[in-house]
N, C-alpha and C positions, 0 to 999 in steps of 0.2 A: 495629700489635698485631703484636709476633712468636714466634712462636711457634715452637721448634728439639728437636728429639727426640736424644738424647746416646744407642746402644744398644752394649752391652756384650758380645758376641758370648756368653761362657765364662759368664758365669751368665741369657745369655738375656734381660735386664730391661733394662729404657726407662725414662729418665726424660725432664724438661721442665723446658726455661723455659720464663716464659714475661711477656716484655715490652712495656711502653708506649714511644713513642720521643721521647713529651714530655717525660716529668717524668723518665725518667730512672732508671726504678724494674724492677722485675721481681722473678719470684719463683719455685721451683722446686719441680718437686712431683718425692717421691720419687727424693731423690738416690742414688749409690753414696755410698759412704762417701772416698775419694778424691776431694774435692771442685775440684782443681786445675782442672778445662774446666770446669769452670763459671762459675771467679770468671776466666778466660782469654775469656770467652765473651761475656761481661758485659764487659769491660772494655776486649772489640773493638768493642762497640756501645754503648758511651755507658752503659752504666746499672750499677746498684748493687744489688745481693739485696737485697731488706727483708722477703722471707719464703719464710718454708720448710712447705711440704705434706706429711704423710705419707696419704696415703689407708689404710694401715691398717697393726699391726704388720708388719711380712716375713717374712717363715722363714727366705727362704733367701738372703737377707744381710741386712747387719747395712747400715746407712740413715744414710747422712750431716747428720742434722737439726742433731748435738751439731754439727759440725765447723763448718758456715755459722752456726752461732748464734756460735761461739765463734771464727769468723776473722772473720767479716763483722757480725755483729750482727741478721741476721735474727732473728725472732720463727716460733715454731713452732705450726704448725698442726695440728689433731688430730680427726676428729668426736668426738664430742660425748659416745660415748656409750664412748672409752680412759678409758683410769686411766692415770695415766703420774708416777712421782718428779720430772721437773724442769717450771718449770714452761708451761705453753700456751693457747695462744684454741683453746677446747672450740666446734668449727665446730655448729652443730644442720639440724634440716634447711630448708632454703631461704635460709639465713644467706649477706650478701653482702663479698666484701672487690674494692671499688673502689679502682684506680691510675690517673688516667687520663684513658684510654678503653677500658682494659679493665676488661670485672666477672669476676670467681669464683663463683660459684653456683654455693653446694653442694649435696648429694644425698646423703642418709644413706642410703647402702646395701648394708645390712647382707648380712653369706651364706655369702663366703667366712672372712670373721670377723665379729666379730658390730659392730663398732665400724669396719668399711669406709664408708671416702664415697667418690663421683665429684663430679665435678668442670670444671659446665658455665664450656664458655672462647663468652661475647661479644666480640663486634672491634664498641662503639658506637660506630667509622667507619661501620662498615656494617650497622648493627639492633644495634634492643636489644629486641629480641623470640624471634629467630631467631636462636641458639648457632649460634656457628661452629665449637665441635668441644666434645666428652666425654671425660675422662679420668676414664680405668673404671676405671684402677689392676688386681685382678686380680679383680673383679665383673666382669667381658666382657673375653673375649682377644677374638681372630679367629682362628673359628673356632672356639669353646671359649666356657666361662666358670669361674671358680677354683671348683675344689673343694671342699667342703662338711666333708672331715673331716677336717684336719689341726688343729685343737683339740680335739681326744678327749681328748689330755693334760692338760688344763687346763680338762678340766669340760665340751666343748657339746660331744653328740651329732653327728655330721654329716644329721640325720636333720632333728633342730633348725633346722640354721646351713643344712638346701637347701630348710627351708618359708619362711626369712627368706632366700635369695637367689632362689628362687622371684616373691616379689609386689617383693622388689628391682627385680628385668625387669623385671615383668609392667606393677607399677603407677608406678615411676621412671624408668627409663630409655627405656622402649619407649617410651613419652611424648614424649618428645623425637621433632625433622621425621628424618626420611629422611635430607636434605644435611646430618647434620651428620657428622660427623667422625670415626671414634672411634680412641681413641689408650689404647689397654693400656700397661699395664707389662710384659708381657712375651710373649716371641714363641715359636717352638719353639724346647723342649728343655727348657725351662721346667719341673720337674717342681710348678708350681700346680694345672696343668690334665693332660690329657690326649690333646689332639688340637688342637691350638696353630699357629695356620697358622705359616708364614717369615713369613707378610709383616704388618707394622707397622703397618701406618695402616690402612685402614675407611671404609663412611657405614653411618650407623644404619641401612640404606634394607637396604646389602648385605649386614647378619645379618642384618638380619630373616628376607632369602630364602636364606641358606645356611645360620647355624648351626645347625648339628643338636641346639639347647637352648634356642632358642628357638621351635621349630615345634609346634605350635598340640598344649596336650598334658595331662592333668590337673596338678595338683599331686604327687599321690602318682606317676606317669607320672615328670614329670621327676628328682623325689628319688629316684629308684627309676635315673634313665639318670643320673646326673650322682656317683652315688657308688660304682656297679658300675668293675668293670679299672682304677679307677687307681691308679697304680707306687706300689711304696712310696717310704716318705719316710726319705731323710735322720733317725737322730737329734739333728745340732745342730739342725733346725727348726723344734722347743721352745721349742730355748736360744736360737734367732737372734731369734727372733719373742720372748720373756721382757731379754730387751736390749734392744729397742727402746724397751722399756717403761721403762726404766732413764735411769740416770745412772751415766752412765761414759769409763774415760779419747780423751780424742778417738785415732786411726789415727797424724796431728801426734807423740802422746805414747805408741802404743805404742811407734811404729816407732824415736823416738830413743832405749827402753830396751832394742830389741829389738839393734839393727845393731850388735855387737859381730864383731871378728873370734875365733874363736878357734884356738887351738895344734890340728895335732891333738890331743899327750896331754889337751888338754882335752875336747877331744872326745868322745878313749875314755873317760876318767874320767864322764862327764855317761854313754854308753854302758851302763855300768856297774851305773848306780845307777839307771836307767831313763827314759831321755833316748829320745827318735822321733829316729832319723834319716833326715831326708826329701829324698831327692836328685832335683831337679823338674829334671835333662837328659832330652836328648831317651831314648825306650827302647832304639833303638840302640846306644849313645851306652854306657847302662847297660846294657844288658844284654854289652857288652866286656869294659869291667870296675866294678867299682863295690869302698863300705866293705862290705867282710862287715855281717851282720845288717842294712842301710840298707833302707828303704820307696822304687820309683818310685812317683812322681806328676808326669806332665812336664806341663811349662811349658802346652805345647803342644797341651793337651783343654782337657774341661773338668777343671783343676787342680784349682778350687775347691769342687766339688759331688764331689767321689772321696776328696780327703784331709777334705774335715767329716765324712763316710761309714768308712773305714779310719780312721783318726784319734781319740787320744784324747783329752781337755781336763782328763785327771788326768796327763795326763807332761810334761816339758817336749821342743820340737822345737828339734834341729839342723838348719840347713838346710845340703845339697851341693849346690850348684849349678854350670854355665859363670860365670865372672870377669866380671861384670859382673850379675847375672841375681840375684843373690843379693835385693836390695832390693824388687824386679822378684815375685819372691816371696815376699816376706814381708804385702806388699800385698795383694794378692790372699790370702794368709791372711786377712788383717782387716782382707777383707768381709764375712765369715765369723764375725764375732769370733776366732777363733782369735790373739790373745793371746800367746799364752806358748811362741814364740819365746824364743828363749835366744842368738842365736848365728850360722854360718855357720863352717863352716868353711873357716880361712884357703885365698889358693891353688884348691879346689878339692883339682879332684883331680889334682894336682901334688904335694900334699899326700904320698902314697900311696905316693911312686918310688922311696922309699926303700923303704919297706914292702912289697912283695910278699906277704907272709905275713898284710897284713890288705882283697888282695884277694879277689872275689873275680867271675862272667862265669858269667851267662847264656846256656842255648845256643837260637839261634831255629835253628828247622829249615826246611825249604827244604816245600810243601808234599805234595809228589811226594818226598822222603826220608818223612817224616813220615807218609805214604804208605805205605811200605812196612815198615817199623818196626812200625805196627799190623796189619799181614801174616803179621807173623812169629811165631815159636814162644814167642816173648814180647814179649808185647806191651805199654807203655807203659800209664801210667791214663788217658787222656783227658783232659781236663776241663773243658764249656765253659763257659767263665764269666759270658754274655750272661744277657739278663736274662733272664723267662722266655714272656714271647709274640712272642723273636727268633727259641730256638728252636720254640717250636710253627711258625714257620713254614719252620725246616727247622735244618742240624744235620748235625755227621758221623757215619758209626752206632760203635753200640759209645762213645761216649760220655757223662761221664751228666755231669748237668748241675746247676751248682751257683752259683748268682748271682755275683756276684762282692764286694755286701753282705752275702753272705748265708757267704761264705767262715770267718769267723774261728772263724765259733759252728757249722763242718764240719771244721773240719781234724784235730777228734781220730779221725776215723769213715777218718784218709784212712792209707793203709798208708803205713810207713815205707821198706818193703825190695822197694816196685817204683817205678820210674821215674812221674814223673806229665811231661805234654803237657798243659798250659795252650795252647786259643783264643782267643779273640772275633772283634769282627765281623771288625777290622782289624789288633790289635795294640795300641793304648791299653790297657784289659783286663787282658790277658794279661799286662802287665807289672811293672803294679799285683799280679796274683794272683800270678806269678810269686815274687816279689823277698817278697810275707808268705809264700810259700810256705818260700822261704827263712832267712825270718826263724827261723818255725816251727819250722826244724832237721830239712824236709826237703832231700838231695842232690841230688836228679836228680830237676833238676825242669828245663825244658824246655820253648821255644814253637814256635807254628803261625809261622812269618813271614808276619804279612800276613793272617792270620786265617781265616772265611770265606771274602774274597774273593780271601785269592790261592788257596785252596783248590780256589774255583768255576773263579780263574783260571786253574791246574793243567788244571782240567775233567779233576777228581777229581768222584768224583760223592756228593751228597748225600743223603738222605731227609728225609722232611716227611712235615710229622704227618700227611699219609691216611696216607703208609705205614706209619707208626709203628700206628694204628689199625689 
């Protein structure tokens, strides 16, 4: 038996291929939408992908089940409670799929979502009674459990799903042997949980001992614990969850439509008609020069998550990227179902060399210089765009907190007759925020280079929540 984990850091997403060498058969669980890596691994190990499982309708990415169906003929399996617009095999509690010496046994584990399943993996060459591992989807993470509050917009209350999650953990997963390996669908950084570990594999025994949500408590206490202080989910989460249940174009079909080189004049026409200009270059390069009105979301960070947060699905997207990065920029948007790219600026920013009137820049101030400005008689308004839980730990005195995901709705309250100075943790989010402010008509916008990390490195003081209190 082969068990291969594929990990996508930018979405903190883990997917799996389980193969049987004797029969050359494989199943893929929770694939990302760009599927070449699974096909390449299968070919390299003389396997054919015949089955694809979704543990649930993921909210934070669009899965590659339709891509595997259309490319290699894989059969789709979902939990029996799922409703989908494409053909699938419903798997009820205890249902088994065997190929060669591999057995996959499904446990219905609702809670994160009503249709969630976990998949118990048996290597029959070792034992037909003791499982090798369990693929827990978003039901059980390393150090956490799946949040039960992401289906409110679809009519499911966090309390009802939390009730189901408690039962799924205690009557299904915790009945498995302690030595069973636990393979979840996400690691640290995912918004599908609150305190997920950076580790991507554990054992059930270790989770029983160390996972806060598995400690002895009443169902009522559990529901209160797992619903409290969850980070706000981006608006695209509901869209992706629904999209994963629908028939839709494959990623290859979307990219074939999207990868159009556009002249500068055409980009300007699209921009005038409401298109969103997305610059995916590094924040430092963007600050040095960019097309007026463009939004910077760099490929180096949590690009897809922030694109899904600050861009919308009602207006087309034009990409500006470093030459050669246009396809990567579109693929990563496609991973969250943002298939409304209409093209990219041919030759990137080189297209603007003859049009300096279209070029803007963002001043990036050193922490020391920013500190001097803040101590002046006419200081800029300093905006902290980190999440509230980060600000609660420490912040720059005098700054106002407006989390990046709330910036657009609060923009009208900001003064246009005063310079704005933006900061975050290290400079990634502040570049997004500064570009949004410039696009919104604020002319004097700067950033603190290096964010609060750079501020502290310069040995400048920060306020703490205790000091604020």
